[in-house]
N, C-alpha and C positions, 0 to 999 in steps of 0.2 A: 756683296760679303767683305768683313775684316780682312786683311790680309796683315800679317806679321814676318818678319823673316826666318827663316827655319830656325836659327840657332837662337831663338829670341828669350831672353830670360823673365819666366812665369815666376815669379817669388810671393812671398808675405812677409812681414817685417812685426818687429818689435822693439823695445829698448830692456837694460838690465834691469832698473829699478821698478819698473811696472808688471812684469811677468817672473823675476825670480823667486823673489822672498828670501829668506835665510838670509836676512839685514843683515845679522849680528854673527854669521855662524863660518865656521873655521879661518879664523881670522880677520873676517871682514870688517872695516872700518865704516864708519857711521859717513854718510853723505848728504848734502844741501838736501835733496831729494827726500831723503830718508826725515831729514829735520821737520820740510816743511810738512812731511806728511802725517808725523805726528801729530801737529800743532792743530789737526784736524781731524785726530781720530776720533774724537768724541762724536764728531757728524757721519764717517765716512771711513770705508776700507784705508790702510795705511800700506807701509810697503814693506811691513815684518813677514806678511805672508804671500801678498799678492796672486800669482797664479801658482806658485809653487815648482815653478819651472826646476828651480833649482832639484828638488829631490824628483821630479818625474820626468826632466829632460829625456829619456829615453824613449818613453810611453809616447810626448808629445811629438819626437821626431819619428817615432812611427806614423803616425797618423799625418805629420807634414807628406810623407813618403808615399802615402796611401793616397792624399790628395793630389800628388803628382809633382810639388812643387820642384823649379829645376834650381833655386837660390832661397836661402833663407837672410833675410837684414838682420842682425842683432845686433846690440851693444855689447861692450866689455864693461864692468864697474870698475875705475881705477880704482875704487877705495876696495875692492877684493884683490886687487894685483897690489897694488904696496899703499896699506891701512889709513896711514897717516899722509898720505900723498906724495910725501919726499921722503920716503925714510925707508926702511929694511922692507924687502920684495916677500910676499906672502906666497910660498911656492904652493897652499893648497888652491889659493885663487887661478894660479895658472894649472896646477890638474886639470881644475872644474873646467876651463875653456879647454884644453885640451881633449878631454874626454869627449865635451860638445863637439868641437868641429872634426876629431874623428868618428864619433856616431853619426852626424851628417856625412861625410864624405862616405861613408859606409854604405849609406842609404841613397848616395848618390843625388846631393844636394850641395851644391857650390855654398862655403861659408862667405857674407859680404859682412863686413866689421865695421861697425862704425866705434871708435875710440871715446867719445865722451858725448852722452845725450843727457846734459840738465843735471849730471848727479855728480858734482865736485866734492872732493871727502871735504868733510867738515872740517877735521883740521888745519888744512889750509885757510880756510874762514877765518879759526881763531888766530893763525899763527901771523896772517898775511894781507886779511881782509880779501883774499880769494886772488880775482883775477886784476885787483888793483895795484899789484904791487909784482915788479918784473921777475919775482923770485918765483911766483906759480908759473912764467912761463916755462922756466930750465924745469920746473919740476915736471909740466907736461912732455916737455921734451925726452926727458928720461923715461916716465913712463911708456911713451910712445914708443922706443926706440925698445925696451924689454918687450913689447906685446910685438913690434915686429921679427925680434929674435926668436921670440917663442912660438910665435905663430907662421910666421911669415912663407915657411916649406910646404904649408899648405893655405894658405888665406892668401889671395893675390888682389881683390878688391876691397878696398878701406877708404869710410869717409873720416873723417879728421873731426870736425865739430857737427852736432846735428843743430841745423836751425841757431846758428850763431846770430843771424842777423833777429829772427824773432827774441829768442833768450835774451838778449842786451836788451830787451825792451820791458821785459818782466823785472822788476827790480827782486823779486821774493827769489827768484831761480838765479839771480845774483848776489843777493846776500843785501841789497844796498837799502838801508835805512835809514838818509838822512830824508828829513821833512824838508830842507830847504830845495824849491827844484831848480835853480842853477846850482848848486853844488851837487845833488843827484847827478844830474845831466853831465858835469865836469867829472865823475866819480865812473859816469855811465863811458863817457868817451872814452878814458884812460882802458877800462879794463876790453872794450873792444875792442880798440887797437894793439892790447896786448895779448887777444887772443887769435886777431891776425900774425903777430909773429909768432904765436906757436905754431899756427898752422903751415904754415913758412918752414919751420924747423923742420914739423913732423910730415912735410911732402918733402922735401931736400931727404931727411932721414930714410923714408919709405923705397925712395928711389935709390938711395945707396947702398940697404939691408936687405929688401926682398927682392928676390929674383923674378924679373917681369912682372913686378907689382905695379897698380893703377892707385892711383888715389886722387881724393879731390872733396868738397866740401856739401852737404847736403842742404839745402839752404828751403827756407819756406818761402816759397814761390807767391806775388804780388801779382793781380790783373786788376785793374782801377780801371772804372768807366766814368766818364764826367756824368755830372748831372743834369745839365743842360750842354748846347752845346753853345755858350757862351766862352768867347775864347778865354778867361780868366779859369773857367770850370775844364777846360783841356788841358790848360800847363797844371792846372792843381792836382791833374788825376796822373800827371805824368810823373809829377812829384813825388805824390804819393806812393807809385812804384821805384822810384829813382830812391827814394828814402828809404823804404823798407826791405828792397832787394836787391836792385842794379848796382848800388853802391857798394854791396859787401861783392857782388860778383864782380865789379871792375876793379876793386883791391886785391881780390885775388887774381885774378887776371893780367892787370898791368903792373901792382906792386905798389900804386899809390891810389890816394883819396880822388877821384872827378874831383872837378873846377867847384861845383855845388856843392859838397857836401863839405869841402875845405871852406867855404866863404861862408857857410852855416856853422861851423867849430869857432870860424872867425868873428862871426857877426855873435854868437854866444857868449865868448871868450872860455872856450872849453877845447881848447886846440889838447889835443894828448902829448905828454916826455915823450921825444922820440929820441933814441939812442944813435951815434953815428956808427954807421954801417948796418943800418936797421933796412935804408933805402934798398942798397946791392941784397940785401937778403931778401926782402920781399920781392927783388922783381926776380930774381934767383928760381923763386919757388912756381915750376910749372902744374897745373892741375892737369890730369889727364882725361878727364869726363866732370860732367857735373849733375849730381844727385839735387833731385827739385820732389818736395812735399806740396800737395797740393788739396786744397779742399771747397775755396770760393774764391767770389770775385768779392770787388768792393764797390763803392759808387762816393765820389766826394764833389764838393765843390770849393771855392775859392771861400779863405776865412782871413779875410782883410785885418791890419794891426791895428788897434786902438791905443788911447794914453794910458791904459792900465796892464795891457799885453805888447810888448814889444816884439819885432819878428822872432821868429824862433823858439818862441816860450810856448808850451806844450799845455793842452787839456786831456783828460782822460774822460771820456763822455761816460763811456761805460767798464772800461777794461785798459790795461796800459799796453794790452798789444796794437788797438786800434784809436790810439791818441790821436788828436786833431794839432794844428799846428800853427800856430798865428802868420801869417803872411804868406802861407803854404797849400793849405786843406781842411775841410770840416767834412766827417761821413755821414753821410744820409745813406737811407735805405732806399735801397734800390727796387720799385710795383714790378718791376717787369720777372721779377725772380722768387720760388717757393724758397723758403728756409726750413731746416731742420728742426726738432723740437730745441736744440741748444742755440739756434739764431745764425747759423752759419745758411747762407745764401749757393742754395744747389745750380749749379755753371757750368755744363762739361764744354761748352767752348769756350771758357777760359783756360782749362786745360790745350786747347788746340791751340789758345792763343799765345799761352807761356812759352810752351813748347816750341811753336817757330820763332817767338821773341829771341829766347835765349839761343836758340841753334844759329840763327842769322845776325846775332850778336858776337857770337862768343865762336861758333862754328868748331865745338866740341861735341864727342856723346855725351847724350844724355840718360838717365835711368829715372823712372818713378819710382820714388823708394818708401811713399807713403800718400793714401788717398782710400777715404773711406766711408762712412755713414756711423756717427754715432748715435747710438739711441738706447733706449730700454725695451730691450727685446723680453719676449714674457714665454716659459718655458710652459708648456702644458702638460697634461697629468699623464699622457702618454708618451714623456719626457723629447718632446718635439717642440723645435725653431722655426716658425714659418715666416721667413723674414724675405719677403717678396720685394721689399721696400730698398732693401740692399741691395738684393740683386739687380734691379730697377737703376739703383745710381749706379754700380759698377759696370753694366753693362753701358750704359750711356757713355761713361769716362773711358773706357775701354775703345769702345766706339771713337771718342775722341782722340785718342791715342791711334789709333790706325789711319784716320784723318790726315792727324799730322806726318806722319811717315810718308802718306799719299804728299805731303806738300814738302816732301824731301827732305825731314827732320831724319837724324842719325839718334833714334831711340832703341835702345839696345835692353830694354827689361822693363816688367812692370811688377811694382812689389807692393801689395796695397797694404794698409792698415787697419787690421792688425791678421795674424795669423790666429789667434785665440782671444777670448775677453782678457782684457787685463786692467790694471789698477789705471785708473784716470786720475790724471793731477785734483781736477776742483767737483769730479762726482764720483768719486771710487767705481765701484762697482756698477752703479748705478746705470751710467752709459760705458754701452757696448759695442765694439767694433766688429768683434772677430769673425771668423768662416765656425769656430769652435769655441761652444757655450761651455764656460766653467759654472758649475751649479755650487755656488757660493752666493751669499749675501755680504753687505757691507759687513756686518758685525756676527753673521752667522757663517762660519768655513763650511759648514753642510760636509760633505763627504771630496769639495772639488770633482768630482765627476765630469770627465771632458765628453760633451754630448754635440752630436755633429748636427750644424745647423742647416736649412733648406740651401742655402748660399754655399756651404761646403761643396755639395753635389754638384750646384750649378757650376761652382769653378772650375770643378776637379775637369767637369764636362770640356771646359774654355779650353783649357791646359790641353787635353789630349785632344784636342781639334787643331791646336796652335791658334784660337778664337773666331774660329770659322762656324763656332757653336752660338753665337750673341744672339 
């Protein structure tokens, strides 16, 4: 039987642009996420309505209460608080999040807040090309302080950036439009560095402004297996983990790039511009915990350089997230794992491994802030969703959490993705993750009715029994 601490924080997660809707209501500005969703609006749903949480938050929080959630992990939209990113504060935006936070607390649910989840105010792209400019760092620091001052009396757990380590690999999310790979990587490296500086400023501001505040990053975790036991492939697997996640956590923890990553930046001639005083700042910002998002594992082999492809140059075989890198790694399919219909290989053991890896490496408390199965659920004629496949997925991953706790990992919460069906960046409402079905299609809003799936009742029982009902 799975065993969890008495005070274990069972929750569920979402993000602003994927759930709120009301994309330009009450003074909110356009975001990069809005801009990108509108480009695909002829093919799928966009962020204009999403799940309509903005207008239905009271109804939705009642459903969260009935589910038994101890925490709700959600993000604040920067452009709802400061529509152009660095200008006037929008009081109506602050009012909305105050109402959400108060409603959660009234229903006995602890708010856990992410400051930035893929939705940079688009005005900052137009002014500075976003994170490429140092101005964006200080705009973010100001925004973070506004949030800490407005909500910090009630919100004690904060995440700064959601999946910086993954976000930086997706040109669309970073608004990188450079066709030359070297120039694109140079811009990417500078943006990544500026986000590290912004993270440090926000961590220090949280500790200064929020009494008993806890703050840290939410990373996209990476667990990679070697495709063979050849030493080169074993090394490639380690490098894939290090390049895609561990370098980021190391930067947050130590305040400086690890040696292998600095060597890569130098090999590619893309070392970012660093200002005097940055090193001390980065070292001063101490994260209190690590939030991690986990969906899959990867398998790689060594990719040697050749005449056309120097060391460190990259190739994107299917998508930008799983890039191959010459002199380091090449992705392969793992024949020992099944995959979801969207290609993510399902591997609960990998979750146990990353929890152990990060705890042994950093000795900081951990919380899982995303983990789930995205698929095309079917609503029956009698308005039921029989998602046994999701129950199986979550059961196996929760058991992996229990085993990690037995291993000695200090895991204090599990908040899967997602509390309800929300807008998927590239699959709209075809790809559903939620415990609650939102009755809408990509281009037909229907009535947006909230319908409990079978997984809702199952997870409710898991929470009631503190994991004993797995």
